[in-house]
C-alpha positions in Angstrom: -30.9 41.2 31.3 -29.9 44.6 31.4 -31.4 45.4 28.0 -34.8 43.8 28.9 -35.1 46.0 32.1 -34.1 49.1 30.1 -36.8 48.5 27.4 -39.3 48.0 30.0 -38.4 51.2 31.8 -38.6 53.1 28.6 -42.0 51.7 27.7 -43.3 52.5 31.2 -42.0 56.0 30.9 -43.6 56.5 27.5 -46.9 55.2 28.8 -46.8 57.8 31.7 -46.3 60.6 29.1 -49.1 59.4 27.0 -51.5 59.5 30.0 -50.4 63.3 30.5 -51.0 64.2 26.9 -54.6 65.0 26.0 -57.0 66.6 23.3 -60.0 68.7 23.4 -62.7 68.9 20.6 -64.6 72.3 20.2 -67.0 73.6 17.5 -64.3 75.6 15.9 -61.1 73.4 16.4 -59.3 70.4 18.0 -56.7 71.2 20.7 -53.9 68.8 21.4 -51.7 68.8 24.5 -48.6 66.7 24.1 -46.2 65.9 26.9 -42.6 65.5 25.7 -40.4 62.7 27.0 -37.5 65.0 27.4 -37.6 68.7 28.3 -36.5 71.1 25.5 -37.7 73.5 22.8 -39.0 72.1 19.4 -37.2 74.1 16.7 -40.0 73.5 14.2 -42.6 75.3 16.5 -40.3 78.2 17.4 -39.0 78.8 13.7 -40.7 81.2 11.3 -43.4 79.2 9.6 -43.0 79.0 5.7 -45.2 77.0 3.4 -43.7 75.1 0.7 -43.8 76.5 -2.9 -46.3 74.0 -4.0 -48.6 74.7 -1.2 -48.8 78.4 -1.8 -52.3 79.7 -3.1 -52.1 81.5 -6.5 -55.0 83.9 -6.1 -54.7 84.8 -10.0 -55.9 81.2 -10.7 -58.4 81.1 -7.9 -61.8 79.8 -9.3 -65.2 79.6 -7.8 -67.3 76.6 -8.1 -69.6 78.4 -10.7 -66.4 78.9 -12.9 -65.4 75.3 -12.7 -68.9 74.1 -13.7 -69.0 76.2 -16.8 -65.4 75.5 -18.0 -64.7 72.6 -20.4 -62.4 70.0 -19.1 -58.7 70.7 -19.8 -56.2 68.1 -21.0 -53.4 68.2 -18.5 -51.0 66.6 -21.1 -51.1 69.7 -23.1 -49.3 71.6 -20.2 -46.2 69.5 -20.8 -46.3 68.4 -24.4 -42.6 67.7 -24.8 -42.4 65.6 -21.6 -45.5 63.6 -22.7 -44.2 62.9 -26.1 -40.9 61.8 -24.6 -42.5 59.4 -22.1 -44.7 58.0 -24.8 -41.9 57.4 -27.2 -40.0 55.6 -24.3 -42.9 53.5 -23.5 -44.0 52.5 -27.0 -40.9 52.9 -29.0 -42.5 55.4 -31.4 -44.7 58.4 -31.0 -48.5 58.3 -32.0 -49.5 61.0 -34.4 -53.0 62.6 -34.7 -55.2 61.3 -37.5 -55.8 64.7 -38.6 -52.1 65.6 -38.9 -51.4 62.4 -40.8 -54.2 63.2 -43.3 -52.9 66.7 -43.8 -49.3 65.5 -44.5 -50.5 62.9 -47.0 -52.7 65.4 -48.8 -50.0 68.0 -49.1 -47.5 65.3 -50.1 -49.9 64.2 -52.9 -50.4 67.6 -54.2 -46.5 68.2 -54.1 -45.9 65.1 -56.3 -48.6 66.1 -58.6 -47.3 69.6 -59.3 -43.7 68.2 -59.4 -44.8 65.9 -62.1 -46.2 68.8 -64.1 -43.1 70.9 -63.6 -40.9 68.0 -64.6 -42.8 67.2 -67.8 -43.0 70.7 -69.0 -39.3 71.3 -68.3 -38.1 68.4 -70.1 -40.3 69.1 -73.1 -39.1 72.6 -73.2 -35.4 71.7 -73.1 -35.8 69.1 -75.8 -38.2 70.9 -78.2 -37.8 74.5 -77.2 -40.6 76.9 -77.7 -42.4 74.4 -80.1 -43.3 72.3 -77.0 -45.6 75.0 -75.8 -48.3 74.0 -78.4 -48.8 70.6 -76.8 -48.6 71.6 -73.2 -52.2 71.1 -72.4 -52.3 67.6 -74.0 -49.2 66.6 -72.1 -50.1 67.7 -68.6 -53.6 68.9 -68.7 -55.0 65.8 -67.1 -52.5 66.1 -64.1 -53.5 69.8 -63.7 -57.1 69.1 -63.7 -56.7 66.3 -61.1 -54.7 68.6 -58.7 -57.2 71.3 -59.2 -60.1 69.1 -58.2 -58.1 68.0 -55.1 -57.7 71.5 -54.0 -61.5 71.8 -53.4 -60.5 69.7 -50.2 -58.8 72.9 -49.0 -62.1 74.6 -48.9 -63.2 72.0 -46.4 -60.2 72.0 -44.1 -60.9 75.2 -42.4 -64.7 74.2 -42.3 -63.8 71.2 -40.2 -61.2 72.9 -38.2 -58.3 70.9 -39.8 -56.5 74.3 -40.6 -56.7 77.9 -39.8 -58.2 80.3 -42.2 -61.5 81.5 -43.7 -63.7 79.1 -45.8 -64.9 81.9 -48.1 -61.4 82.9 -49.0 -60.3 79.4 -49.8 -63.5 79.0 -51.9 -62.9 82.1 -53.9 -59.3 81.3 -54.7 -60.1 77.6 -55.7 -63.2 78.5 -57.7 -61.3 81.3 -59.6 -58.6 78.9 -60.8 -61.2 76.2 -61.5 -63.2 78.6 -63.6 -60.2 79.5 -65.7 -59.1 75.9 -66.2 -62.4 74.2 -66.8 -64.7 76.9 -68.4 -62.0 79.0 -70.3 -59.4 76.4 -71.2 -61.0 72.9 -71.0 -64.2 74.1 -72.8 -62.4 75.7 -75.6 -60.1 73.2 -77.5 -58.7 76.1 -79.6 -57.1 77.6 -76.4 -55.0 74.5 -75.7 -52.2 75.2 -78.2 -51.6 78.8 -77.2 -48.3 79.7 -75.5 -50.3 81.4 -72.6 -51.4 77.9 -71.4 -47.7 77.0 -71.0 -46.9 80.1 -69.0 -49.9 79.7 -67.0 -49.5 76.1 -66.0 -45.7 76.8 -65.2 -46.6 79.6 -62.8 -49.3 77.7 -61.0 -47.1 74.7 -60.7 -44.1 76.7 -59.4 -46.2 78.3 -56.7 -47.5 75.0 -55.5 -44.1 73.4 -55.7 -43.1 75.6 -52.8 -46.3 76.0 -50.9 -47.0 72.4 -50.1 -43.6 71.5 -48.9 -43.8 74.5 -46.6 -47.1 73.1 -45.1 -45.5 69.8 -44.6 -42.6 71.3 -42.7 -45.0 73.3 -40.5 -46.9 70.2 -39.6 -43.7 68.3 -38.7 -42.4 71.4 -36.8 -39.3 71.5 -38.9 -37.9 75.0 -39.5 -36.4 75.7 -43.0 -35.2 79.1 -43.6 -35.1 78.5 -47.4 -38.6 77.2 -47.6 -39.8 80.1 -45.3 -38.1 82.6 -47.5 -39.3 81.2 -50.8 -42.9 80.9 -49.4 -43.2 84.5 -48.5 -41.0 85.9 -51.4 -41.9 83.9 -54.5 -45.5 85.0 -54.6 -44.4 88.7 -55.1 -43.6 88.2 -58.8 -45.6 85.0 -59.5 -49.0 86.0 -58.2 -49.2 89.1 -60.6 -47.9 87.1 -63.5 -50.5 84.4 -62.7 -53.3 87.0 -62.7 -52.0 88.4 -66.0 -52.0 84.9 -67.7 -55.5 84.2 -66.4 -56.8 87.6 -67.7 -55.2 86.9 -71.2 -57.0 83.5 -71.2 -60.3 85.1 -70.2 -60.0 88.0 -72.6 -58.4 86.1 -75.5 -60.8 85.4 -78.4 -60.1 84.6 -82.0 -61.3 87.9 -83.3 -59.3 89.8 -80.6 -56.2 88.1 -81.6 -56.5 88.8 -85.3 -53.4 90.5 -86.7 -53.8 92.6 -89.9 -50.4 91.9 -91.2 -50.9 88.1 -90.7 -54.2 88.4 -92.7 -52.4 90.3 -95.5 -49.6 87.7 -95.7 -52.2 84.9 -95.8 -54.2 86.6 -98.6 -51.1 86.9 -100.6 -50.1 83.2 -99.9 -53.7 81.9 -100.7 -53.5 82.5 -104.3 -50.5 80.2 -104.5 -52.1 77.5 -102.3 -55.3 77.2 -104.4 -53.6 77.4 -107.7 -54.5 74.4 -109.9 -57.7 73.6 -107.9 -61.1 74.2 -109.2 -63.8 75.8 -107.0 -65.6 72.4 -106.8 -62.5 70.8 -105.5 -61.8 73.5 -102.8 -63.2 72.6 -99.4 -63.2 73.7 -95.8 -64.2 71.9 -92.8 -64.7 72.8 -89.0 -66.5 71.5 -86.0 -69.0 73.3 -83.7 -71.1 72.5 -80.6 -74.8 72.0 -80.8 -77.1 72.3 -77.7 -79.8 70.4 -79.4 -82.3 70.7 -76.6 -81.9 74.3 -75.8 -85.0 76.5 -76.0 -85.1 80.3 -76.5 -84.2 82.4 -73.3 -86.8 85.0 -74.0 -90.5 85.1 -74.4 -93.5 87.4 -74.4 -96.1 87.6 -71.7 -99.0 89.9 -70.9 -98.5 92.4 -68.1 -99.3 91.0 -64.8 -98.7 87.4 -65.8 -96.2 85.3 -63.9 -93.3 84.1 -66.2 -90.5 82.1 -64.8 -87.4 80.9 -66.7 -86.1 77.3 -67.0 -82.7 75.7 -66.7 -80.2 75.9 -69.5 -79.9 72.4 -71.0 -76.4 71.3 -71.3 -77.0 68.2 -73.5 -74.5 68.8 -76.5 -73.4 67.4 -79.8 -70.3 68.0 -81.7 -71.0 68.6 -85.4 -68.3 68.6 -88.1 -69.3 70.4 -91.2 -67.4 70.3 -94.6 -68.4 72.0 -97.7 -67.0 73.2 -101.2 -66.8 76.5 -102.7 -69.6 75.7 -105.0 -72.1 75.0 -102.1 -71.7 71.3 -102.1 -71.8 69.9 -98.6 -70.5 66.5 -97.2 -72.6 64.4 -94.9 -72.2 66.0 -91.4 -70.2 64.2 -88.8 -72.0 64.1 -85.5 -70.3 63.2 -82.2 -72.3 62.0 -79.1 -71.7 60.5 -75.8 -72.7 56.9 -76.6 -72.2 54.7 -79.5 -76.0 53.8 -79.7 -78.3 55.9 -77.6 -81.7 54.5 -76.4 -83.5 56.5 -79.2 -81.4 54.5 -81.8 -83.1 51.3 -80.9 -84.1 49.4 -84.1 -82.4 52.1 -86.2 -79.5 51.3 -88.6 -76.8 53.9 -87.8 -75.3 53.5 -91.3 -78.6 54.7 -92.9 -78.8 57.8 -90.8 -78.3 61.3 -92.7 -75.1 61.8 -90.7 -72.0 59.9 -89.8 -72.3 59.1 -86.0 -69.3 58.8 -83.8 -69.1 58.8 -80.1 -66.8 59.6 -77.1 -67.5 60.4 -73.5 -66.6 64.1 -73.8 -68.5 64.6 -76.9 -65.4 66.1 -78.6 -63.6 65.8 -81.8 -60.5 63.6 -81.3 -57.5 62.9 -83.4 -58.8 59.2 -83.9 -62.3 60.4 -85.2 -60.6 62.9 -87.4 -58.2 60.7 -88.9 -61.0 58.1 -89.6 -63.1 60.8 -91.3 -60.2 62.0 -93.3 -59.4 58.5 -94.6 -63.1 58.0 -95.6 -63.3 61.5 -97.2 -60.1 60.6 -99.3 -61.6 57.3 -100.3 -64.8 59.1 -101.6 -62.8 61.7 -103.5 -60.7 58.8 -105.1 -63.8 57.1 -106.2 -65.0 60.3 -107.8 -61.6 60.8 -109.4 -61.1 64.2 -107.7 -58.1 65.9 -106.2 -59.3 68.0 -103.4 -57.7 70.9 -101.4 -59.1 70.8 -97.8 -58.5 73.8 -95.5 -58.5 73.1 -91.8 -57.7 75.3 -88.7 -54.6 74.4 -86.4 -56.0 72.5 -83.5 -54.6 69.4 -81.8 -57.2 67.0 -83.2 -56.6 68.1 -86.7 -53.9 65.7 -87.9 -51.1 66.5 -90.4 -51.2 63.4 -92.4 -50.4 62.6 -96.1 -53.4 61.4 -98.2 -53.4 60.3 -101.9 -56.3 62.5 -103.3 -56.8 65.0 -100.5 -54.2 67.9 -99.9 -54.6 69.4 -96.4 -53.9 73.2 -96.0 -53.8 74.9 -92.6 -55.0 78.3 -91.7 -52.5 80.6 -89.7 -53.1 80.7 -85.9 -55.7 83.2 -84.6 -57.1 84.4 -87.9 -59.7 81.7 -88.5 -62.6 83.9 -87.3 -62.1 86.2 -90.4 -60.4 83.7 -92.9 -62.2 80.5 -92.5 -65.3 80.1 -94.7 -67.2 78.0 -92.2 -67.0 80.8 -89.7 -68.4 83.3 -92.2 -72.1 82.6 -91.1 -72.0 79.1 -92.8 -72.2 77.3 -89.3 -74.4 80.1 -88.0 -77.0 79.5 -90.8 -77.0 75.7 -90.0 -77.7 76.4 -86.4 -80.5 79.0 -87.2 -82.2 76.6 -89.5 -81.9 73.9 -86.8 -83.4 76.2 -84.2 -86.3 76.9 -86.6 -87.1 73.3 -87.0 -86.8 72.8 -83.3 -89.3 75.5 -82.5 -91.7 73.9 -84.9 -91.4 70.6 -83.2 -91.8 72.1 -79.7 -94.9 74.1 -80.8 -96.5 71.0 -82.2 -95.9 69.0 -78.9 -96.7 72.0 -76.4 -100.1 70.7 -75.3 -98.6 67.3 -74.4 -96.3 68.6 -71.6 -96.8 70.6 -68.4 -93.5 72.3 -68.3 -90.8 73.6 -70.7 -88.3 71.0 -69.2 -90.6 68.1 -70.1 -91.1 69.6 -73.6 -87.2 69.8 -74.4 -86.9 66.1 -73.3 -89.1 65.1 -76.1 -86.4 66.3 -78.5 -83.9 63.3 -78.5 -80.5 62.9 -80.2 -82.4 61.0 -83.2 -84.8 63.9 -83.5 -81.9 66.4 -83.7 -80.2 64.3 -86.3 -83.2 63.7 -88.6 
């Protein structure tokens, strides 16, 4: 009973106080008058007012409406990256990675594996065979090097698409420079394949990339490795100049430039012993050359004031192997093309052609084609009851095999330009005569075509052979 009357009195007193409280609304503000139930000071109103830290205005970051409209939307998660990644891992059990980051890790890992393979193969071959392994370096790891080099053209696209920092032009120049040395100076010249400089160049390239790509992976994964950082920024000091030196040797090296007079003198003394017992009609030399069978002259004559524009250089090529004897007797030429039976060979018996026709995708002389030709040449000499001495240069495709009626002799390295008979204008005369016949054919068909490119297409592989 007492409790009920007490509550009723309290409520009644509170209602009286509410009626005494009031508020007033003006244009500028709203005023409240509150009547307290008990008399006393409110400490919150008498204390010094202080705003919480989170409520204070930072005028350095104060922005007007115009600034907000022009500004791109900001990702708030970037303000607290560690906290966001931690929460994401707790929620999902793993952390999602950016697709761009995953791609870069995968690319660098593939390149690291490729150059590691090259280094491993070269090292094993060297410890097993010593300096003799240098001769077969290109044949052993050339394919892997070419694949990795082609993959490096993706590094030109990375800064272009914003995947990595850096300049596109710098990456393009570095990649194209190495590609030029590899594909134009080495790949296009089989005689360079066996030179020791190829071993040193590939070893330096692979050693540089062996350190570079793991360093990039560690940076992507935010893993600090003092050893990798030291190697990355220290190894290039001796390796880059050595690499430039080897590339310069490759570009400047030529058969005539590498000729050693002492080597020639020793070869001349040895030559009389080698050819002893062989008549001139049984002493032969063979060598291959490239023939751009559709190429027209690069220069012409025109009257002053007439417009004359050049055409594109035709890259259609055949490889021709020529073999001749000291008496001037020539064997049937061996011609290598891209396909076993081109369209122009339709209704043509390949065996009745004035040449021996072989094919491979790269239009090169290969060890298989060379062995087949040697066996056939040996059979012909056996039928003629002749024992022949055949001189060849030291290239990878020229096999060292034993034949019953043909004895193979090898020129010393780097002197074939002055010692090989085929290089003493024999091949040049064949090409000059071919060019003369080609020009006669083009002149006779000139009125049938509107441009030089159409004119050259009239000269097929069959026309070049016949």
